[in-house]
Structures are given as structure tokens and as C-alpha cells.
C-alpha positions in Angstrom: 114.0 126.0 110.5 110.7 125.2 108.8 107.7 124.2 110.9 104.8 122.1 109.8 102.1 124.2 108.2 99.0 125.0 110.2 96.7 123.7 107.4 98.1 120.2 107.2 97.8 117.2 109.5 100.9 117.1 111.8 103.3 115.5 112.2 104.4 115.3 108.6 107.5 113.2 107.6 110.8 115.0 107.7 109.2 117.9 109.7 112.6 118.6 111.3 114.2 119.4 107.9 114.2 122.9 106.4 112.3 123.8 103.3 115.7 124.1 101.5 116.8 120.5 102.4 113.7 118.3 102.6 112.9 115.9 99.7 110.6 117.5 97.1 107.5 115.3 97.7 107.5 116.1 101.4 108.0 119.8 100.7 104.9 119.8 98.5 103.0 117.9 101.2 104.0 120.6 103.7 102.6 123.2 101.4 99.2 121.4 101.3 99.6 119.3 98.2 97.8 115.9 98.7 98.2 114.3 95.3 101.9 113.6 94.8 101.7 111.2 91.9 103.3 112.1 88.5 100.1 111.3 86.5 97.8 112.9 88.9 94.5 111.6 90.5 93.2 110.6 87.1 95.9 108.1 86.4 95.7 106.8 89.9 92.0 106.1 89.3 92.7 104.4 86.0 95.3 102.2 87.8 92.9 101.2 90.6 90.1 100.4 88.1 92.5 98.1 86.1 93.9 96.5 89.2 90.5 95.4 90.5 90.7 96.3 94.1 87.0 95.8 94.9 86.4 92.8 97.2 90.2 92.1 97.2 92.9 92.0 99.8 95.0 95.0 99.0 98.5 96.0 100.1 99.8 99.5 99.4 103.5 100.1 99.5 104.7 103.5 100.8 101.2 105.0 101.0 102.6 108.4 102.0 99.9 110.7 103.2 97.0 108.3 102.4 95.5 110.0 99.4 95.5 106.8 97.4 94.4 104.8 100.5 91.3 106.9 100.4 90.6 106.0 96.8 91.3 102.3 97.5 88.9 102.0 100.5 86.2 103.8 98.6 86.2 100.9 96.2 85.4 98.5 99.1 88.3 96.1 99.3 88.1 93.1 101.5 91.0 94.4 103.5 93.7 97.1 103.2 97.2 97.0 104.6 99.7 99.9 104.1 103.4 99.2 104.4 105.1 102.6 105.1 108.7 103.0 106.1 108.3 106.4 107.7 106.6 106.3 111.1 105.2 109.8 110.8 103.7 109.0 107.4 102.3 105.7 108.8 100.6 107.6 111.6 99.0 110.0 109.1 97.6 107.1 107.0 96.3 105.5 110.2 94.5 108.7 110.9 93.0 108.7 107.4 91.7 105.2 107.9 90.2 106.1 111.3 88.5 109.2 109.8 87.0 107.0 107.1 85.8 104.5 109.6 87.7 101.7 108.0 87.5 98.5 110.2 89.4 96.2 107.9 92.5 98.3 107.5 96.0 98.4 109.0 99.2 100.3 108.5 102.5 98.8 109.5 105.9 100.5 109.7 107.8 98.4 107.3 110.2 98.7 104.3 108.6 98.1 100.9 111.2 95.5 100.2 110.6 93.6 103.5 106.9 94.0 104.5 106.9 91.0 106.8 103.6 89.8 105.3 103.1 86.1 104.6 103.8 84.5 101.2 100.9 84.5 98.8 98.7 86.5 101.2 97.2 89.3 99.0 95.3 89.9 95.8 96.6 93.3 94.8 99.8 95.2 95.6 99.8 99.0 94.8 102.9 101.1 94.6 102.9 104.7 93.3 105.8 107.1 92.7 108.2 105.1 94.8 110.1 102.7 92.6 111.3 105.8 90.7 113.0 107.0 93.8 115.2 104.0 94.2 118.3 102.6 92.4 118.3 99.4 90.4 119.0 97.0 93.3 116.2 98.5 95.4 113.8 98.4 92.5 114.4 94.7 92.1 114.0 94.0 95.8 110.7 95.8 96.0 109.2 94.1 93.0 110.4 90.7 94.3 108.6 91.4 97.6 105.4 92.4 95.7 105.6 89.2 93.8 106.3 87.1 96.9 103.2 88.4 98.8 100.8 88.1 95.8 98.6 85.1 95.4 98.6 83.4 92.0 96.7 85.6 89.5 97.2 88.5 91.9 97.9 92.0 90.4 100.8 94.3 90.9 99.9 97.9 90.0 102.5 100.7 89.7 102.3 104.4 88.8 105.7 105.8 88.1 107.7 108.5 86.3 108.8 107.4 82.8 111.3 108.5 80.2 110.0 108.9 76.7 110.3 107.7 74.0 111.7 104.2 74.7 114.7 105.1 72.4 115.8 108.1 74.5 119.6 108.2 74.3 121.6 107.3 77.4 123.2 110.7 77.7 119.8 112.4 77.7 118.5 110.0 80.4 121.6 110.7 82.5 121.0 114.5 82.2 117.4 114.2 83.2 118.2 112.0 86.2 120.9 114.5 87.3 118.5 117.4 86.9 115.7 115.7 88.9 118.1 114.7 91.7 119.2 118.3 92.1 115.6 119.7 92.0 113.9 117.2 94.3 116.9 116.2 96.4 116.1 112.5 95.8 118.2 110.3 93.5 115.2 109.7 91.2 115.8 107.1 88.5 112.9 106.9 86.1 112.9 104.3 83.3 111.3 104.1 79.9 108.0 102.3 79.6 109.7 99.4 77.9 112.3 99.2 80.8 109.5 99.3 83.4 107.7 96.5 81.6 110.9 94.4 81.3 111.7 94.9 85.0 108.3 93.5 86.0 108.8 90.6 83.5 112.2 89.7 85.1 110.2 88.9 88.3 107.8 86.6 86.5 105.0 89.2 86.2 102.9 89.5 83.1 102.0 93.0 82.0 98.3 93.3 81.2 97.6 97.1 81.0 99.7 100.2 80.3 98.3 103.8 80.5 100.1 107.1 80.4 99.5 110.7 81.2 101.6 113.9 80.9 104.0 114.7 83.8 102.2 117.9 84.8 102.5 117.7 88.6 102.9 121.5 89.1 100.9 122.9 86.2 97.9 125.0 87.2 95.3 122.9 85.4 96.6 119.7 87.0 96.7 121.3 90.4 93.1 122.2 90.2 92.1 118.8 88.9 94.0 117.0 91.7 93.4 119.3 94.7 90.2 121.1 93.8 90.0 124.9 93.4 90.3 125.7 97.1 93.1 123.2 97.6 95.0 124.6 94.7 94.6 128.2 96.0 95.7 127.1 99.4 98.8 125.5 97.9 99.6 128.6 95.8 99.2 130.8 98.9 101.6 128.7 100.9 104.2 128.8 98.1 104.0 132.6 98.0 104.3 132.9 101.8 107.3 130.7 102.4 110.4 132.0 100.6 112.7 128.9 100.7 109.8 126.7 99.7 108.9 129.0 96.8 112.5 128.8 95.5 112.4 125.0 95.6 109.0 124.7 94.0 110.0 127.0 91.2 113.1 125.0 90.6 111.1 121.8 90.4 108.6 123.4 88.0 111.4 124.7 85.7 113.0 121.2 85.7 109.8 119.5 84.9 109.1 122.0 82.1 112.6 121.8 80.6 112.3 118.0 80.3 108.5 117.9 79.6 109.0 116.3 76.2 111.1 113.5 77.7 109.0 112.8 80.9 105.7 111.1 81.3 103.7 109.3 83.9 103.0 105.6 83.4 100.6 103.2 85.1 101.2 99.5 84.6 99.2 96.5 85.9 100.8 93.1 85.8 99.7 89.8 87.2 101.4 86.9 88.8 100.7 83.7 86.8 
């Protein structure tokens, strides 16, 4: 059975699951990858700039290991709240906030579709690489919750995996989703950019900004850009050392490459009227 890596902050989510069985994003985290977003750190920074987090009350849904939380608090929000359904991940993010000396931050163990926060209580809701991992009903529930907690003129900012172009045939979409589910062991359901925009509009949100980036999560150039040279080398070393993890990572990389012309990362910022 796999053990948490010595070079990451324990305990990591799903630490009891083997490298062959754990969800792909937590496997990458075990191996030392910190940026787990499809468009990389660059698209995250574009998203945060467009969302206007400075001097705002910010809620992040499913903050994972806290990499985006670090980017958010560096922009000096009025307050930060993370809503994380995994207790181990929530503890990791709390540790990140403590290390950064954040006094106006909190992380609660809560479902993204039921945060327990008051109505109209925040200026910005951030969600990255998490709506993709849910089916249609859950996507609607999460977006409805984001809209509920936003104040009027508040911004909902998402960074997700997208199918491209908007006219991609249904049979191709189905094949891509099946391939992703087999590779990352999560029933990922990416949408086209037009579908993501319509989904937000169905909840009364008005799309203001759309930005895209290649889906290059496991490409060497992106690894260095996201993790730094030492971080990328550490990740590569861990992949080489752990056989079951190496098989999974190579499968994920092959899947991403096979569908690279049909996959992209998208960042969308919408506001609540």
C-alpha cells in the first residue's frame, strides 16, 4: 500500500489508497505536484486578476492543497474562507494559511454545494478544476450555492477543463469523457466553453471574461512553469521511483496527448446582477 511521500506535507487526502487506485489529482499531489489546475498557474493568475480579489471577501470552493489560496491571500483580500469537503485537505490548507500568517482566513469542512455560509455574504467565489469532476446535477447545485452566497455584483470565477471546439460531436465528447474517467479514476465531465457559459447563465450569472490555455498539465514546459525547476525535478524523480504511480502518470499523459486537440483549459468570470 502506498505511503505519503516524505517530501510533501502529511496527511494528504486519500493517503490510505494505493497509487493504482487513488484519484489522479491526489496521486499527482502525492508525487509533489502543487499546481493541479488544467490551465496551470498562469491561467489561475489571469482568473484572479479578472475576479478582483483585492480588498474583497473571498470564498474558495474545494481549495485542495492551498496553492490557489496562497495566490489569493497574496492579493490581500479582506477575508478568505475555504470550503473543503475532505478533512485532510482542509487541514493542509489551514496549515498553509498559518504559515503565511493569515489572520483573516478560515477553512471549514463543507461540501461545495452546501457551504453553510449566509446568503449574500461574499464578494468573490473561486472554484478551480472541481465542477469538471461532477455530473450535471452536482454542477447545478454547486453553481446555485455560489450564486446564493454572492452579494449583488459579486463575481464567480471558475477554471475548468473544456472540450473544444464548441461544435465537438457528441460521440467524440463521450469518448473523451470515458478515456478521462479510466485514466484519472474520476468521472470527469468537461463541457465546451459555450456550455460552461450557458450553465452559469442558467443560474442568473452574467459572463464578463473568458480566457483559455492549452491543457498541458503533464508537459515538461508546463511542469517547470508551474512547479519551478527544482519542483519539476522532484516530481520527475518521484514518478521514476514509484512504479505504480509511474504507470498511472504515463497513462494520464498519453490520454491528455491523445485528446490534446479537443481539450483546453478555460477560465470564466461571471457576476451576479
